[in-house]
Each structure stands twice: as structure tokens, then as C-alpha cells.
Steps between C-alpha positions, in 0.01 A plus 500: 500500500634842401396825665431746220427800722413602855339819629413616849128566550294554817785358706514179298663390175342474157702257294490364148647154441571274204569129472507220247174309531489126467122510453501736202853438375552876481626784718224630727479829690303577815479773763497463879434765764637405841391733782723592791506214750691363797803281417395139462128582472286312249227708338174411326507523121241640257520396135377740232429375146476761226266529203528490123803679346653565844832408658613512864552875450139614460390439857844592633477845343125568522351266761574709813544197724826567683376724780226251591741204481746689720227581752383138518838327462417313180738390224352579157600282202410595142610260223476554126194385304682273254840397365665752268800547277661380181390153402182513709191471280279807475192630325418838348182530708531656847285229658710199401867402520758698695329713763191277492598169655166460684683311777452165326729214407464492121476164326480614136796589281683732473398612849552182704874531552505843665147603593490319833398777738288266709802285588716807541263661753377189679840333537819669384468862609355422847798273569738778396321761711502267802873439462613856436268734693385538865155352446273271697350276232234393748354849466433563134236713328443554130340774290507623142342716233293395197687204343701499824178493699409188303842362588467581869156339527588183312840446664344541843208269420734231361727511805268469801663600828792687342348849513330640807349784299405561137391822336476640148457826314268476196577130439408293197278264698407251227728455197253236380252781441693794359691580178836555673477161669374313196785634287771433758389155611435382145842622394696369798309182587272404211132480420398243763314729739499237775873567538430869553314453827816496712568853372151638567420628851126453466544144373746416778250620761221303330727195511556532875787747538472731801687797646525600867421861409449691178495873422431631149510865394332596172444841343153557361642724223744228387473477119576124516241412766209384281687305231820372662490512881138403576530542877139393546593142404733479800242657730239251379712188549624614844141554612391166352760291685538709816852628431568798725579802281504878521442634149501879491377690196656848500307774315701711256820293502651351185756225428814709551762534770316810621238248616749246634707753694185645658413173671844340531558607863158362601582165340839483671338577837239231430775247420702610804208423732503141371877456480 
């Protein structure tokens, strides 16, 4: 692991790191904020998964999370959304290829070799974080935005007991039922929709997946709400099966980081209470 940069912020350290990933077969970059802490202390960790076209840098520069993480003593980890670089397959469209990994393990060519973000985030990167940073892996939370909200929900549902808290900002709740999801899952996995269910939060809940606690923030003025995000599908399935969930519709807010940064401190405090 190579430290690319380090900056002091709110008494802690914001770092950017790079390493050669075995899961993707490519270099991967991620950011970690470590708040000030006593020597030898182990801190809870909050994972943040970004949305389409983003890297680790978007939330790091616009998410306004560091003060809240410093106040609550939480390590904040933000990985990239997909493998990148020369030799990694890509697509001209913004919603497929590099920057749009959808947190899946691809099985179709040419994507299968490198687009393995599920394995990277469920196995490889947590092991690296546990080995290299002052974290208590018994106290993990996860959150994300849009495509990253989809990732946060599905990773948490597939790994029961790993995360004490799960939240999301404007998540894609059902890739089975939206154009973004249909394009990505067809391209990465194939046309057998039964194989998509493990990447669909609503389907995972229907199939028995449960979360200890769930908080979802959604702007009512989000241009993607009706066609792509479909928050009501998550609300409906949670109500149907008795999954505890706080789903807050926020009037006037859109899909941008203006929305995310407005509610970020509340989400971190909510995670802190459970971590």
C-alpha cells in the first residue's frame, strides 16, 4: 500500500492510498479519514460507496464528513467505484464501464477479469483496512449515494452481522426495475434475471435478507427519482416484511452533493449511535 497524500483536517488525517488489487488485477485508489485518537485505540469504521462517474475524490472534496467523523471518532473509508486505467475495458456511455462498476462481480467478457468490485469490497479492501488502520472491524457501518447506495444496501444485506448500521442517499433500490440496473446487470452478468437478485436490495429483502437498522435519505426534487431510483419500491417491501426502516423524503433537494452534504452529519451521528 502506498500513501499518495496526507492532509491535516479537524485534528485528524485525510489520506489517499493506492495498492495493486488482486481482486481486480489493477491498481486501486481509496481515501481514509482517521480522526484524532488515543494511541492504541481502535475506532469504528464507516464505509462510503460513491455513485456513477465518481471516484474516491467526490465525497472527499464535497461530502463535508470530516468534522462529524472527528466529533464522533469514526474512520471514514471511501473506495473508487470501479477499476480504471490502460487495459481496463471501458464504454463510451457514462453509465457503464469505468466509473460505473455497480459493485458487482462481472461474469461476462470483457468485464469479468477486472470488474470485481463485490469481491474487492466484501473481501480484499476490508482485510487491508483492518491490517493497516486503527479500526475495530466489529463496529462497521456502511452508506453510499445512488449507485453507491445500491452497493451499500446489497453488500450489507448479503453479509448479515457485518454492519451494525446501513444508510443510503438516493439509492438505486431495485436494479431489476430501472434502466440503469437493466443495462448494467445485462452487460456485466447476462440476461438471466434470476442471477440479478443478489444485486437488488428489494429482491434480497423479499428473499429473507434483513438489516438491524436502515436509514434512507431521498430528495423529492431528484430528477432520477421516478425512473431510476424508485424509492417507493423499497418502502413497500420493508413494510410488507416488517423490515425496520426510516425513509425520509426531503422536499426541494436534488441528486447532487448539495443534498448529500446537507444530511451527511446527521447520517454520521446516526451511525455513531449504533457503532
